[in-house]
mmCIF file of the C-alpha atoms, coordinates in Angstrom:
data_MODEL
# 
_entry.id   MODEL 
# 
loop_
_atom_site.group_PDB 
_atom_site.id 
_atom_site.type_symbol 
_atom_site.label_atom_id 
_atom_site.label_alt_id 
_atom_site.label_comp_id 
_atom_site.label_asym_id 
_atom_site.label_entity_id 
_atom_site.label_seq_id 
_atom_site.pdbx_PDB_ins_code 
_atom_site.Cartn_x 
_atom_site.Cartn_y 
_atom_site.Cartn_z 
_atom_site.occupancy 
_atom_site.B_iso_or_equiv 
_atom_site.pdbx_formal_charge 
_atom_site.auth_seq_id 
_atom_site.auth_comp_id 
_atom_site.auth_asym_id 
_atom_site.auth_atom_id 
_atom_site.pdbx_PDB_model_num 
ATOM 1   C CA . TYR A 1 1   ? 21.002 21.106  -8.282  1.00 0.00 ? 1   TYR A CA 1 
ATOM 2   C CA . GLN A 1 2   ? 17.313 20.225  -9.093  1.00 0.00 ? 2   GLN A CA 1 
ATOM 3   C CA . ARG A 1 3   ? 17.775 22.951  -11.962 1.00 0.00 ? 3   ARG A CA 1 
ATOM 4   C CA . ARG A 1 4   ? 20.987 21.266  -12.999 1.00 0.00 ? 4   ARG A CA 1 
ATOM 5   C CA . VAL A 1 5   ? 18.384 17.767  -13.187 1.00 0.00 ? 5   VAL A CA 1 
ATOM 6   C CA . ARG A 1 6   ? 15.674 19.974  -14.735 1.00 0.00 ? 6   ARG A CA 1 
ATOM 7   C CA . GLY A 1 7   ? 18.178 21.003  -17.419 1.00 0.00 ? 7   GLY A CA 1 
ATOM 8   C CA . SER A 1 8   ? 19.205 17.190  -17.944 1.00 0.00 ? 8   SER A CA 1 
ATOM 9   C CA . TYR A 1 9   ? 15.449 16.057  -18.771 1.00 0.00 ? 9   TYR A CA 1 
ATOM 10  C CA . ASP A 1 10  ? 15.142 18.713  -20.795 1.00 0.00 ? 10  ASP A CA 1 
ATOM 11  C CA . HIS A 1 11  ? 18.126 18.693  -22.964 1.00 0.00 ? 11  HIS A CA 1 
ATOM 12  C CA . LEU A 1 12  ? 17.393 14.753  -23.418 1.00 0.00 ? 12  LEU A CA 1 
ATOM 13  C CA . LYS A 1 13  ? 13.830 15.740  -24.657 1.00 0.00 ? 13  LYS A CA 1 
ATOM 14  C CA . VAL A 1 14  ? 15.565 17.883  -27.330 1.00 0.00 ? 14  VAL A CA 1 
ATOM 15  C CA . VAL A 1 15  ? 17.961 15.246  -28.140 1.00 0.00 ? 15  VAL A CA 1 
ATOM 16  C CA . PHE A 1 16  ? 15.196 12.983  -28.493 1.00 0.00 ? 16  PHE A CA 1 
ATOM 17  C CA . ALA A 1 17  ? 13.112 14.987  -30.752 1.00 0.00 ? 17  ALA A CA 1 
ATOM 18  C CA . LYS A 1 18  ? 16.426 15.915  -33.113 1.00 0.00 ? 18  LYS A CA 1 
ATOM 19  C CA . TYR A 1 19  ? 17.038 12.291  -33.174 1.00 0.00 ? 19  TYR A CA 1 
ATOM 20  C CA . ARG A 1 20  ? 13.622 11.685  -34.658 1.00 0.00 ? 20  ARG A CA 1 
ATOM 21  C CA . VAL A 1 21  ? 13.942 14.254  -37.304 1.00 0.00 ? 21  VAL A CA 1 
ATOM 22  C CA . GLU A 1 22  ? 17.593 13.051  -38.285 1.00 0.00 ? 22  GLU A CA 1 
ATOM 23  C CA . ALA A 1 23  ? 16.864 9.093   -37.756 1.00 0.00 ? 23  ALA A CA 1 
ATOM 24  C CA . HIS A 1 24  ? 13.541 9.281   -39.329 1.00 0.00 ? 24  HIS A CA 1 
ATOM 25  C CA . GLU A 1 25  ? 12.582 7.031   -36.393 1.00 0.00 ? 25  GLU A CA 1 
ATOM 26  C CA . ASP A 1 26  ? 12.125 7.041   -32.455 1.00 0.00 ? 26  ASP A CA 1 
ATOM 27  C CA . ILE A 1 27  ? 14.734 6.699   -30.149 1.00 0.00 ? 27  ILE A CA 1 
ATOM 28  C CA . GLY A 1 28  ? 12.839 3.246   -28.241 1.00 0.00 ? 28  GLY A CA 1 
ATOM 29  C CA . GLN A 1 29  ? 12.708 2.426   -31.852 1.00 0.00 ? 29  GLN A CA 1 
ATOM 30  C CA . SER A 1 30  ? 16.109 2.121   -32.340 1.00 0.00 ? 30  SER A CA 1 
ATOM 31  C CA . ILE A 1 31  ? 17.225 0.808   -28.990 1.00 0.00 ? 31  ILE A CA 1 
ATOM 32  C CA . ARG A 1 32  ? 14.854 -1.592  -29.006 1.00 0.00 ? 32  ARG A CA 1 
ATOM 33  C CA . PHE A 1 33  ? 16.220 -3.035  -32.385 1.00 0.00 ? 33  PHE A CA 1 
ATOM 34  C CA . GLU A 1 34  ? 20.088 -2.520  -31.600 1.00 0.00 ? 34  GLU A CA 1 
ATOM 35  C CA . PHE A 1 35  ? 19.882 -3.705  -28.105 1.00 0.00 ? 35  PHE A CA 1 
ATOM 36  C CA . GLN A 1 36  ? 18.391 -7.095  -26.307 1.00 0.00 ? 36  GLN A CA 1 
ATOM 37  C CA . GLY A 1 37  ? 18.328 -7.841  -22.524 1.00 0.00 ? 37  GLY A CA 1 
ATOM 38  C CA . SER A 1 38  ? 19.445 -5.737  -19.768 1.00 0.00 ? 38  SER A CA 1 
ATOM 39  C CA . MET A 1 39  ? 20.635 -3.132  -21.616 1.00 0.00 ? 39  MET A CA 1 
ATOM 40  C CA . GLN A 1 40  ? 17.711 -2.773  -23.532 1.00 0.00 ? 40  GLN A CA 1 
ATOM 41  C CA . GLU A 1 41  ? 15.661 -2.484  -20.622 1.00 0.00 ? 41  GLU A CA 1 
ATOM 42  C CA . ILE A 1 42  ? 18.461 0.212   -18.707 1.00 0.00 ? 42  ILE A CA 1 
ATOM 43  C CA . TYR A 1 43  ? 18.174 2.499   -21.724 1.00 0.00 ? 43  TYR A CA 1 
ATOM 44  C CA . MET A 1 44  ? 14.197 1.993   -22.413 1.00 0.00 ? 44  MET A CA 1 
ATOM 45  C CA . SER A 1 45  ? 14.126 3.049   -18.620 1.00 0.00 ? 45  SER A CA 1 
ATOM 46  C CA . ILE A 1 46  ? 15.954 6.056   -19.213 1.00 0.00 ? 46  ILE A CA 1 
ATOM 47  C CA . VAL A 1 47  ? 13.658 7.235   -22.545 1.00 0.00 ? 47  VAL A CA 1 
ATOM 48  C CA . GLU A 1 48  ? 10.548 6.087   -20.335 1.00 0.00 ? 48  GLU A CA 1 
ATOM 49  C CA . ILE A 1 49  ? 11.589 8.175   -16.905 1.00 0.00 ? 49  ILE A CA 1 
ATOM 50  C CA . ILE A 1 50  ? 12.585 11.073  -19.403 1.00 0.00 ? 50  ILE A CA 1 
ATOM 51  C CA . ARG A 1 51  ? 9.252  11.296  -21.447 1.00 0.00 ? 51  ARG A CA 1 
ATOM 52  C CA . LYS A 1 52  ? 7.228  10.628  -18.628 1.00 0.00 ? 52  LYS A CA 1 
ATOM 53  C CA . PRO A 1 53  ? 8.535  10.524  -15.332 1.00 0.00 ? 53  PRO A CA 1 
ATOM 54  C CA . ALA A 1 54  ? 5.536  10.328  -12.993 1.00 0.00 ? 54  ALA A CA 1 
ATOM 55  C CA . GLN A 1 55  ? 3.712  7.320   -14.974 1.00 0.00 ? 55  GLN A CA 1 
ATOM 56  C CA . TYR A 1 56  ? 7.294  5.398   -14.536 1.00 0.00 ? 56  TYR A CA 1 
ATOM 57  C CA . PHE A 1 57  ? 7.412  6.016   -10.952 1.00 0.00 ? 57  PHE A CA 1 
ATOM 58  C CA . ALA A 1 58  ? 3.913  4.811   -10.512 1.00 0.00 ? 58  ALA A CA 1 
ATOM 59  C CA . GLU A 1 59  ? 4.638  1.810   -12.615 1.00 0.00 ? 59  GLU A CA 1 
ATOM 60  C CA . THR A 1 60  ? 8.322  0.990   -10.467 1.00 0.00 ? 60  THR A CA 1 
ATOM 61  C CA . LEU A 1 61  ? 5.443  1.709   -7.144  1.00 0.00 ? 61  LEU A CA 1 
ATOM 62  C CA . LEU A 1 62  ? 2.866  -1.024  -8.189  1.00 0.00 ? 62  LEU A CA 1 
ATOM 63  C CA . ARG A 1 63  ? 5.752  -3.528  -9.366  1.00 0.00 ? 63  ARG A CA 1 
ATOM 64  C CA . VAL A 1 64  ? 8.080  -2.925  -6.123  1.00 0.00 ? 64  VAL A CA 1 
ATOM 65  C CA . MET A 1 65  ? 4.345  -3.571  -3.938  1.00 0.00 ? 65  MET A CA 1 
ATOM 66  C CA . LYS A 1 66  ? 2.235  -5.989  -6.267  1.00 0.00 ? 66  LYS A CA 1 
ATOM 67  C CA . GLY A 1 67  ? 2.554  -10.136 -5.213  1.00 0.00 ? 67  GLY A CA 1 
ATOM 68  C CA . VAL A 1 68  ? 4.327  -11.601 -2.579  1.00 0.00 ? 68  VAL A CA 1 
ATOM 69  C CA . GLY A 1 69  ? 6.764  -8.870  -0.167  1.00 0.00 ? 69  GLY A CA 1 
ATOM 70  C CA . THR A 1 70  ? 7.565  -5.404  -1.058  1.00 0.00 ? 70  THR A CA 1 
ATOM 71  C CA . ASP A 1 71  ? 10.887 -3.777  -2.120  1.00 0.00 ? 71  ASP A CA 1 
ATOM 72  C CA . ASP A 1 72  ? 11.019 -1.697  0.863   1.00 0.00 ? 72  ASP A CA 1 
ATOM 73  C CA . ALA A 1 73  ? 13.884 0.257   0.083   1.00 0.00 ? 73  ALA A CA 1 
ATOM 74  C CA . GLU A 1 74  ? 12.627 0.721   -3.656  1.00 0.00 ? 74  GLU A CA 1 
ATOM 75  C CA . LEU A 1 75  ? 9.030  2.150   -1.999  1.00 0.00 ? 75  LEU A CA 1 
ATOM 76  C CA . VAL A 1 76  ? 11.089 4.327   0.168   1.00 0.00 ? 76  VAL A CA 1 
ATOM 77  C CA . ARG A 1 77  ? 13.763 5.818   -2.526  1.00 0.00 ? 77  ARG A CA 1 
ATOM 78  C CA . ILE A 1 78  ? 10.863 6.812   -4.634  1.00 0.00 ? 78  ILE A CA 1 
ATOM 79  C CA . VAL A 1 79  ? 8.209  8.144   -2.469  1.00 0.00 ? 79  VAL A CA 1 
ATOM 80  C CA . VAL A 1 80  ? 10.636 10.320  -0.904  1.00 0.00 ? 80  VAL A CA 1 
ATOM 81  C CA . TRP A 1 81  ? 12.457 11.353  -4.054  1.00 0.00 ? 81  TRP A CA 1 
ATOM 82  C CA . ARG A 1 82  ? 9.465  12.423  -5.656  1.00 0.00 ? 82  ARG A CA 1 
ATOM 83  C CA . SER A 1 83  ? 7.719  14.077  -2.664  1.00 0.00 ? 83  SER A CA 1 
ATOM 84  C CA . GLU A 1 84  ? 9.007  17.526  -3.550  1.00 0.00 ? 84  GLU A CA 1 
ATOM 85  C CA . ILE A 1 85  ? 8.490  16.863  -7.549  1.00 0.00 ? 85  ILE A CA 1 
ATOM 86  C CA . ASP A 1 86  ? 5.572  15.064  -8.864  1.00 0.00 ? 86  ASP A CA 1 
ATOM 87  C CA . LEU A 1 87  ? 4.114  12.280  -6.467  1.00 0.00 ? 87  LEU A CA 1 
ATOM 88  C CA . GLU A 1 88  ? 0.132  13.788  -6.786  1.00 0.00 ? 88  GLU A CA 1 
ATOM 89  C CA . GLU A 1 89  ? 0.627  13.006  -10.770 1.00 0.00 ? 89  GLU A CA 1 
ATOM 90  C CA . ILE A 1 90  ? 2.543  9.781   -9.940  1.00 0.00 ? 90  ILE A CA 1 
ATOM 91  C CA . LYS A 1 91  ? -0.430 8.909   -6.973  1.00 0.00 ? 91  LYS A CA 1 
ATOM 92  C CA . GLY A 1 92  ? -2.758 10.080  -9.806  1.00 0.00 ? 92  GLY A CA 1 
ATOM 93  C CA . HIS A 1 93  ? -1.385 7.651   -12.371 1.00 0.00 ? 93  HIS A CA 1 
ATOM 94  C CA . PHE A 1 94  ? -0.665 4.947   -9.991  1.00 0.00 ? 94  PHE A CA 1 
ATOM 95  C CA . SER A 1 95  ? -4.223 5.119   -9.210  1.00 0.00 ? 95  SER A CA 1 
ATOM 96  C CA . GLU A 1 96  ? -5.257 4.991   -12.901 1.00 0.00 ? 96  GLU A CA 1 
ATOM 97  C CA . LEU A 1 97  ? -3.152 1.431   -13.419 1.00 0.00 ? 97  LEU A CA 1 
ATOM 98  C CA . ASN A 1 98  ? -5.129 -0.657  -11.067 1.00 0.00 ? 98  ASN A CA 1 
ATOM 99  C CA . GLY A 1 99  ? -7.792 1.489   -9.516  1.00 0.00 ? 99  GLY A CA 1 
ATOM 100 C CA . ARG A 1 100 ? -6.392 1.349   -6.239  1.00 0.00 ? 100 ARG A CA 1 
ATOM 101 C CA . THR A 1 101 ? -4.977 4.474   -4.437  1.00 0.00 ? 101 THR A CA 1 
ATOM 102 C CA . LEU A 1 102 ? -1.175 4.667   -3.387  1.00 0.00 ? 102 LEU A CA 1 
ATOM 103 C CA . GLN A 1 103 ? -2.195 4.827   -0.076  1.00 0.00 ? 103 GLN A CA 1 
ATOM 104 C CA . ASP A 1 104 ? -4.160 1.774   0.318   1.00 0.00 ? 104 ASP A CA 1 
ATOM 105 C CA . TYR A 1 105 ? -1.132 -0.359  -1.139  1.00 0.00 ? 105 TYR A CA 1 
ATOM 106 C CA . ILE A 1 106 ? 0.705  1.674   1.593   1.00 0.00 ? 106 ILE A CA 1 
ATOM 107 C CA . ARG A 1 107 ? -1.534 0.647   4.040   1.00 0.00 ? 107 ARG A CA 1 
ATOM 108 C CA . ALA A 1 108 ? -2.045 -3.283  3.078   1.00 0.00 ? 108 ALA A CA 1 
ATOM 109 C CA . ASP A 1 109 ? 1.681  -3.794  2.386   1.00 0.00 ? 109 ASP A CA 1 
ATOM 110 C CA . THR A 1 110 ? 3.417  -2.466  5.173   1.00 0.00 ? 110 THR A CA 1 
ATOM 111 C CA . GLY A 1 111 ? 2.999  -1.377  9.137   1.00 0.00 ? 111 GLY A CA 1 
ATOM 112 C CA . GLY A 1 112 ? 4.169  0.092   12.495  1.00 0.00 ? 112 GLY A CA 1 
ATOM 113 C CA . ASP A 1 113 ? 6.246  3.488   12.088  1.00 0.00 ? 113 ASP A CA 1 
ATOM 114 C CA . PHE A 1 114 ? 7.269  2.538   8.609   1.00 0.00 ? 114 PHE A CA 1 
ATOM 115 C CA . ARG A 1 115 ? 3.952  2.885   7.405   1.00 0.00 ? 115 ARG A CA 1 
ATOM 116 C CA . THR A 1 116 ? 2.996  5.948   9.687   1.00 0.00 ? 116 THR A CA 1 
ATOM 117 C CA . MET A 1 117 ? 6.191  7.299   7.768   1.00 0.00 ? 117 MET A CA 1 
ATOM 118 C CA . LEU A 1 118 ? 5.153  6.717   4.311   1.00 0.00 ? 118 LEU A CA 1 
ATOM 119 C CA . LEU A 1 119 ? 1.240  7.571   4.547   1.00 0.00 ? 119 LEU A CA 1 
ATOM 120 C CA . ALA A 1 120 ? 2.399  11.016  6.279   1.00 0.00 ? 120 ALA A CA 1 
ATOM 121 C CA . ILE A 1 121 ? 4.730  11.685  3.195   1.00 0.00 ? 121 ILE A CA 1 
ATOM 122 C CA . VAL A 1 122 ? 1.950  10.479  0.324   1.00 0.00 ? 122 VAL A CA 1 
ATOM 123 C CA . LYS A 1 123 ? -0.987 11.899  2.448   1.00 0.00 ? 123 LYS A CA 1 
# 
């Protein structure tokens, strides 16, 4: 499964590069021009995930934990899913974004066994 997913990422990177050559513009520019609203957001998220996955997930983690309330389901989904892929890189980007560590945010925004479980994964 991991190999097939990795192949899909690599394939899309090649498609994006080929698009730039053929269209003489970045695929992100085309998406911004051709789409609006939620469709634009969805397509741009895909582009961002493919180009810079660790940065994308760091930004998403910050968004789901910042402010009032935490989106627990999204927090768990990202931490567990990325734990064996690029969580260390995500943690670095997360700290760069706001000057606090992911662990600090988890300690402040969660509690009990839920906090303990997340911190064990993030360590």
